[in-house]
C-alpha positions as CSV (number, residue, x, y, z in Angstrom):
1,M,115.5,93.0,112.0
2,R,116.3,90.9,115.0
3,E,119.9,90.1,115.7
4,E,121.1,86.5,115.7
5,T,121.7,85.0,119.1
6,T,124.2,82.5,120.4
7,T,124.8,80.5,123.6
8,I,127.7,81.1,126.0
9,E,129.0,79.0,128.9
10,I,129.7,80.8,132.2
11,T,130.4,79.5,135.7
12,R,127.7,79.4,138.4
13,S,129.6,82.1,140.3
14,D,129.5,84.4,137.3
15,R,125.8,83.7,136.8
16,D,125.2,84.6,140.4
17,R,127.1,87.8,140.0
18,L,125.0,88.6,136.9
19,N,121.9,87.9,139.0
20,R,123.0,90.5,141.5
21,L,123.3,93.1,138.7
22,R,119.7,92.7,137.6
23,R,117.8,96.0,137.7
24,Y,114.5,94.1,138.0
25,P,113.8,90.5,139.0
26,R,113.4,89.0,135.5
27,E,115.7,91.2,133.6
28,P,117.2,89.0,130.8
29,Y,120.9,88.2,130.9
30,R,121.3,89.7,127.4
31,S,120.3,93.1,128.8
32,I,122.7,92.8,131.7
33,V,125.6,91.8,129.4
34,H,124.7,94.6,126.9
35,R,124.8,97.2,129.7
36,L,128.1,95.9,131.0
37,L,129.6,96.0,127.5
38,E,128.4,99.5,127.0
39,Q,129.9,100.6,130.3
40,S,133.3,99.0,129.6
41,E,133.9,100.4,126.2
42,D,136.3,103.4,126.1
43,T,134.9,105.8,123.6
44,E,137.8,108.2,123.9
45,P,141.1,106.8,122.7
46,L,144.3,108.0,124.3
47,S,145.8,111.1,122.7
48,P,149.3,110.9,121.2
49,E,150.5,113.1,124.1
50,T,149.2,110.7,126.7
51,I,150.7,107.7,124.9
52,A,154.1,109.5,124.8
53,E,153.8,110.3,128.5
54,I,153.0,106.6,129.3
55,Q,156.0,105.5,127.2
56,A,158.3,108.0,128.9
57,S,157.2,106.6,132.3
58,L,157.8,103.0,131.2
59,D,161.2,104.0,130.0
60,E,162.0,105.6,133.4
61,I,160.9,102.4,135.1
62,K,163.2,100.3,132.8
63,R,166.1,102.6,133.7
64,G,165.4,102.0,137.4
65,E,164.3,105.6,138.0
66,F,161.5,105.0,140.5
67,V,160.9,104.8,144.2
68,T,159.3,101.8,145.8
69,H,156.4,102.1,148.3
70,E,158.6,100.8,151.0
71,A,161.4,103.4,150.3
72,L,158.9,106.2,150.2
73,K,157.2,105.2,153.5
74,R,160.7,104.9,155.0
75,D,161.7,108.4,153.7
76,L,158.5,109.9,155.0
77,G,158.7,108.2,158.3
78,I,155.6,106.2,157.8
79,E,155.5,102.8,159.5
């Protein structure tokens, strides 16, 4: 059974970018978009441990427990 299709509106610059992603000259946009969607989906969700580590890092940042790039470069004598 064939899937129902629809029309979308994109900018010319995005269309040009899609054209550069073609694997062969007349590859349909639907194939390019499908490939991009497949590549962009994360099939492995974050583990509870990883989520907890991210939250802990965000909490540290909120408490001001971080070093800026400028301070790190100064401390290391870079630039």
